[in-house]
C-alpha positions in Angstrom: 144.2 18.4 154.1 146.8 20.9 155.4 145.9 23.1 158.2 145.1 26.7 157.2 147.6 29.2 158.3 146.4 32.2 160.4 146.1 35.8 159.3 148.9 38.1 160.2 146.5 39.9 162.6 148.5 42.9 163.4 146.5 46.0 162.5 143.3 44.0 161.7 140.3 44.4 164.0 137.8 41.6 164.5 135.1 43.3 162.3 137.8 43.5 159.5 138.6 39.8 159.9 134.9 38.8 159.6 134.7 41.1 156.5 137.6 39.2 155.0 135.9 35.9 155.9 132.7 37.0 154.0 134.8 38.0 151.0 136.6 34.7 150.9 133.3 32.8 151.0 132.0 34.7 148.0 130.1 37.5 149.7 130.6 39.8 146.8 128.0 38.0 144.8 125.9 36.1 147.4 124.7 36.1 151.0 126.9 34.3 153.5 125.4 32.5 156.5 126.6 33.7 159.9 127.8 30.2 160.8 129.9 29.9 157.6 131.4 33.3 158.3 132.2 32.2 161.9 134.0 29.1 160.6 136.0 31.0 158.1 136.9 33.8 160.6 138.2 31.2 163.0 140.3 29.6 160.3 141.8 33.0 159.5 142.4 34.0 163.1 142.3 31.0 165.4 141.2 31.7 169.0 140.1 35.3 168.2 136.5 34.1 168.1 136.5 31.2 170.6 135.4 30.8 174.2 138.1 31.7 176.7 137.5 28.6 178.8 136.8 26.3 175.8 139.2 27.5 173.0 138.1 24.8 170.6 134.6 26.2 170.5 133.7 29.2 168.3 131.7 31.8 170.1 129.0 32.6 167.6 127.8 35.6 169.5 131.2 37.2 169.2 131.2 36.7 165.5 127.6 37.9 165.2 128.5 41.2 167.0 131.5 41.7 164.7 129.4 41.2 161.6 126.9 43.8 162.9 129.8 46.1 163.6 131.0 45.7 160.0 127.6 47.1 158.9 128.1 50.4 160.8 129.2 53.4 158.8 131.7 54.4 161.5 133.3 51.0 161.1 133.6 51.3 157.4 130.1 50.1 156.3 131.7 46.9 154.9 128.7 44.6 155.1 125.0 44.5 154.5 122.6 41.9 155.7 121.5 40.3 158.9 121.6 37.0 160.8 118.5 35.8 159.1 119.2 37.0 155.5 123.0 36.4 155.5 125.8 38.8 154.8 127.3 40.4 151.7 129.9 43.0 150.9 129.2 46.6 150.2 131.4 48.4 147.6 133.5 49.7 150.5 133.7 46.1 151.9 134.8 44.7 148.6 137.5 47.5 148.2 138.7 46.9 151.8 138.9 43.1 151.3 140.7 43.3 148.0 143.3 45.7 149.5 143.8 43.5 152.6 144.1 40.0 151.2 147.8 40.5 150.9 148.1 40.2 154.7 146.8 36.6 154.5 149.1 33.7 154.0 148.7 32.2 150.6 147.3 29.1 152.1 144.4 31.2 153.5 143.4 32.7 150.2 141.0 29.9 149.4 137.8 31.5 148.1 134.8 29.3 147.9 134.6 28.3 144.2 131.5 29.0 142.2 129.3 26.0 141.8 127.7 25.1 138.5 124.5 27.0 139.3 126.5 30.2 140.1 128.7 29.8 137.1 125.6 29.5 134.9 124.0 32.5 136.5 127.1 34.6 136.0 127.3 33.6 132.3 123.6 34.2 131.6 123.5 37.5 133.5 126.6 38.8 131.7 125.0 37.8 128.3 121.7 39.4 129.3 123.5 42.7 130.2 125.5 42.8 127.0 122.3 42.3 125.0 120.4 45.0 126.8 119.2 48.2 125.1 121.3 50.2 127.6 124.5 48.4 126.6 123.8 48.7 122.9 123.5 52.5 123.3 126.6 52.6 125.5 128.6 50.6 123.0 128.0 53.1 120.2 128.7 56.2 122.4 125.1 57.1 123.0 125.1 56.8 126.8 123.1 60.1 127.2 120.2 58.4 125.3 119.8 55.6 127.8 116.4 56.1 129.4 115.8 55.5 133.1 113.6 52.6 132.1 116.4 51.1 130.1 118.8 51.6 133.1 116.3 49.9 135.4 115.8 47.0 133.0 119.6 46.6 132.8 119.6 45.9 136.6 116.2 44.2 136.6 114.7 46.8 139.0 111.5 48.8 138.4 109.2 50.9 140.4 108.2 47.9 142.5 111.7 47.0 143.5 112.6 49.6 146.2 114.6 50.2 149.3 117.1 47.5 150.4 116.0 45.1 147.6 116.9 47.8 144.9 120.2 48.7 146.7 121.2 45.0 146.9 120.6 44.4 143.2 122.7 47.4 142.3 125.4 46.4 144.8 125.5 42.8 143.5 125.9 44.0 139.9 128.7 46.4 140.9 130.5 43.8 143.0 130.3 41.0 140.4 130.7 42.9 137.1 132.2 46.2 138.3 135.7 45.2 137.1 134.4 43.7 133.9 136.1 45.7 131.0 132.9 45.7 129.0 130.2 46.1 131.7 132.1 47.9 134.5 132.1 51.5 133.1 128.4 51.2 132.1 127.4 49.8 135.6 129.1 52.7 137.3 127.4 55.2 135.0 123.9 53.7 135.4 124.2 53.1 139.2 125.0 56.8 139.6 122.1 57.8 137.4 119.6 55.5 139.2 120.8 56.6 142.6 120.6 60.3 141.6 117.1 59.8 140.3 116.1 58.2 143.6 117.0 61.3 145.6 
């Protein structure tokens, strides 16, 4: 297996590199473990995240700090999650990662492929959304007739799914299907409606 080439690191901070690592591991649709993010970040930018005295060893604390930095609004608010739950991209993180992958050498653009379980989930979830009451109304130009209950059912959230769990479900739908030509416009519309209703 050929060695992975490093990122052209000029202009990229460490929290941006770990954000790119989470993206390349599939963090737009799933939670990424801190250790996996550390390995990928080190592949992208060798020695940026290693011990000074032992440069072959990744300093997990350095990576962890940068992951937490990437959560901060003042650093872009690129990630959500924690060491225990894992890390995933926010909408801002996804936009940032997509805009910056061009700084990577082509050899580094190896996104973790979807496994069978993930591919099946993607297919089933897309079919479920396309068959929903909300989508049926949207497809015939009756978006204004989509009830809040239909919008919640579209995302599989209800009154019992609140706070971070609700935000994460909306975020995952936006990240995974936001660019889908059929579902993307409806997702943007319904997310705005649900978030407005929560205020």
